[in-house]
Every structure is written in C-alpha cells, then in structure tokens.
N, C-alpha and C positions, 0 to 999 in steps of 0.2 A: 530511444523509446520504440517499442514495437507493439503492435496490436493485431489481435486476430479475434474473429468472432467464433464461438463454439457452435457449430451447424447442428440443426435438428432439435435444439433446446428452446423452450419458451420459458421465461422470457428471455431476451437477447442477451446472453452472457458474454462478456468480453473479458480478454486476458491481456494485461500489460506487464512488462518487466524491465528492470533496471539494475545496473551495478552502481551502488552508491559507494563513493570513494572518499569524499571530502567531508569535513566537518560542517554541520548545518544542514540545510534543506536540499533535497534532490527531487525533482518532480518525477512521480510515478505515473499519474494519469493527468493528461491536461484538462483544463476546465471545459465545461460544456455549458453553454449559455442556456439559463433557465432550468438547469437539471442538477440533481444531487448525484454523486458517486457513491453507490452503496456496495461496500465490499462484503461478498459472500464467502470468500476463502483467501488465505494468503500463506505464503512461505517466506521465511527470512533464513538465509544461509551466510555464515561468516567464513569467508575464504581467506582472511587476513590473520594478522598476529595481534592486532589490538582487540580490545572488548568494549566496544561502544554501548552506551545507553541509546535505545531506538525508540522513537515515537513516530506514530502516523500523524500527519497534520493536514488540516483543511486550511489551505493557504498558509498562514503563519500560526494558526491557533491549534494546540494540541487536541486530537479527537480520540486518542486512546488514553485511558486514565493510568494505566499501569506502565511503568517503564519496562520495555522489552529488551531482554538481555540476549546476546548471542555469543556463547563462548567460542573461543578460537577453534576453528574446525567444526563448530556445532551449528545448530539452527533451531528453528521451531516452525510448526505448521498448525494453522488454524483451519480445520476441515471445513467443507461445504456446509453452510448453514441455509436452511429454507428461508429464514428471515435475512438478516445481515449482522455482521460483526460490528461496523461502525459506517458512519457516512460523512461526506463533507457538507458544508453549507451550500445552499443554492448558488450555482455558478462559480464554485471554487475549485481549484485543482487539488489532487491528492499528492501530498509530499511525504517523504520519509525523512526524518532528522536524526543525524548521528551526533553524539555528544563529543566524539573524537574522531579523527580520520581513520578510515578502516576500508576494508573491501567487503561490502555486504551486498549480496544478491537477493533481490526482492521481486516476488511475483504476486499479483493480485488478480483474482477473478471477481468481477463486479458487474453491476447493471447501472444504467443511467436512468434516474427516476425524477419525475417532475416534483416529487416530494409533497409533504403536508405540513 
C-alpha cells in the first residue's frame, strides 16, 4: 500500500494503489478514524488472464451498485469528479473485491472527509 499527497491542490487529494490478486477483499485505503474516504477518481487494470467481477466495498459492504468488469488486458477509468464517485462509511477502510483470483491493479484518488 503506497500513499502520496498531490501537492498544490485544495482539498488535500491523496492517491493509493494496490495490486489485488486473490479472491475476496483487498484493502486499497486504510480506515481513518472519524472520516469517510470519498473517491474522486479511480482506475482498474486487468493484467491477468481471468475476468473477475469487481466491487468497491466499505469494510465488507458493497458501495458500488454496478459490477465492474475488467476484460483480460483491459481496464476502466473514472475520471476526476468535482464531487465524488462513492464513499466509505465513517471510519471504514476502502476495499476492492474480486469474484475470482486475478491480477487487478487499482488506483484511487480520494479525500478524507468528516462526512455528513
């Protein structure tokens, strides 16, 4: 898990990325006590041979309503949103969930927000 802050922008945008390889949940952004993780952009890339169904999850609850597919060698990009694409519950980590084992690269740009 790696994190960097994008300098010079307000609010304080952060970037995390991970390679998910196993079936089930892989943590993308660790939980922040008293804050929501609001994702403003993300990329998913399938570097493997399987074609898993992909969900983003707040702890263990799905937070993306659609199943995200990433064809072999393909991917998807959700470009920067002035609002946010989705968010975790207060104080929960952001996970990516794979329906089958694969090699999925994920990066997210997000803000930590006290939420409403």
